[in-house]
C-alpha positions in Angstrom: -25.4 -20.0 11.7 -22.2 -18.5 12.1 -19.4 -18.8 9.8 -16.3 -21.3 10.4 -13.6 -18.3 9.8 -13.7 -16.8 12.9 -11.4 -16.3 15.7 -11.3 -17.2 19.5 -9.6 -15.0 21.8 -8.6 -16.4 24.9 -7.8 -13.7 27.6 -5.4 -14.8 29.8 -4.6 -12.5 33.1 -1.9 -12.9 36.3 -3.0 -13.8 39.1 -0.7 -14.2 41.9 -1.7 -15.1 45.6 0.7 -14.5 48.4 1.0 -16.9 51.5 2.1 -16.1 54.8 4.5 -18.8 54.4 6.7 -16.8 51.8 6.7 -15.3 48.4 4.3 -18.0 46.3 4.0 -16.6 42.9 1.8 -17.8 39.9 3.0 -16.3 36.5 0.9 -16.3 33.2 3.0 -14.3 30.6 1.4 -15.4 27.4 -1.5 -12.6 27.2 -3.9 -12.8 24.5 -4.2 -15.7 22.9 -5.9 -15.8 19.4 -6.8 -19.4 17.4 -9.6 -20.4 15.4 -12.2 -22.7 15.8 -11.0 -26.2 16.4 -7.4 -25.6 16.9 -5.8 -26.7 20.2 -4.0 -24.0 22.6 -1.7 -24.7 25.4 -2.0 -21.6 27.9 0.9 -21.3 30.0 1.0 -21.0 33.7 4.4 -21.5 35.9 4.5 -21.2 39.6 7.1 -20.8 42.7 6.3 -22.4 45.9 8.0 -23.8 49.1 5.4 -26.3 49.2 6.8 -29.6 48.3 3.2 -30.9 47.3 1.6 -27.8 45.8 -1.8 -28.4 44.5 -2.8 -26.0 41.6 -6.3 -24.9 40.1 -7.5 -23.7 36.8 -10.3 -21.2 36.6 -12.5 -20.1 33.6 -14.5 -16.5 33.7 -16.7 -15.5 30.8 -17.5 -12.3 30.5 -19.9 -10.6 33.0 -19.5 -14.4 35.1 -18.0 -15.6 38.1 -15.2 -17.7 37.6 -15.7 -21.0 37.7 -13.4 -23.7 39.1 -12.4 -26.1 36.0 -9.7 -29.0 37.6 -7.0 -29.4 40.1 -3.7 -31.0 39.6 -1.3 -32.1 42.5 1.2 -34.6 43.3 -1.3 -36.8 45.5 -4.1 -36.8 42.5 -6.2 -34.4 40.2 -9.6 -33.8 38.8 -11.9 -32.2 36.8 -15.3 -30.6 37.1 -17.7 -32.7 34.6 -18.6 -29.2 32.8 -14.6 -29.5 31.8 -14.0 -33.0 30.7 -10.4 -34.2 30.6 -10.8 -34.9 26.6 -11.0 -31.0 26.2 -9.8 -29.4 29.0 -6.3 -31.1 30.4 -3.2 -30.0 32.5 0.0 -31.5 33.6 1.7 -30.6 36.6 5.5 -30.5 36.5 8.1 -29.1 38.4 7.2 -25.5 38.1 4.6 -25.3 35.6 0.7 -26.6 34.9 -0.1 -25.7 31.5 -3.8 -25.8 30.5 -4.4 -27.6 27.4 -7.8 -26.7 25.5 -8.6 -29.0 22.4 -11.7 -28.8 19.4 -11.7 -24.8 20.2 -15.2 -23.6 20.1 -16.4 -20.0 20.2 -18.0 -20.3 24.0 -14.4 -21.1 24.9 -13.4 -17.4 24.7 -12.7 -16.4 28.6 -10.3 -15.4 30.9 -8.5 -18.0 32.6 -6.5 -18.0 35.7 -4.3 -20.4 37.1 -4.2 -20.5 41.2 -1.4 -22.0 43.5 -3.9 -22.2 46.7 -7.2 -24.1 47.3 -10.0 -21.7 46.6 -13.7 -21.9 47.4 -15.2 -24.6 44.4 -19.0 -24.6 45.6 -20.0 -21.0 46.0 -19.0 -19.1 43.0 -20.0 -15.7 44.8 -17.3 -16.5 47.7 -14.6 -17.8 45.2 -15.5 -14.3 43.2 -14.7 -12.2 46.8 -11.6 -14.5 47.2 -9.9 -13.1 44.1 -9.7 -9.7 45.4 -6.7 -8.5 47.4 -7.4 -8.1 50.9 -5.0 -4.7 51.0 -6.8 -3.0 48.0 -10.1 -4.9 47.0 -8.9 -5.1 43.2 -8.2 -8.1 41.3 -4.1 -8.7 40.5 -3.8 -8.6 36.4 -1.4 -7.6 34.1 -2.0 -7.6 30.5 
């Protein structure tokens, strides 16, 4: 049985998606977050867009796994995937931010969390993973 005295590390990377319409941006600046089991953390995500009704998406990527779609927040509604229940994973869309709140942290919550401004694939994880790669240099856009 694991000891309760361990720390969780939630790793955040910047993922920026640029559209032809302009310089839409998503910024995650908090870097690594370290918290204890049972804690609540809020992961920051700010964005810039010319879209008057943006949809923001959160994804979770575990070590050696594909990003998993978690939730969407938009001007005309929101949803959570059943695996990511709102009582544990929640986000509130504000004018220029959509912070993700994770409650009752567990070791299994350690992952990379992505905030995304445009719709991506929510079904086929192999296609989703491909869509996260840059069309120009085939590398993930990330900054520690």
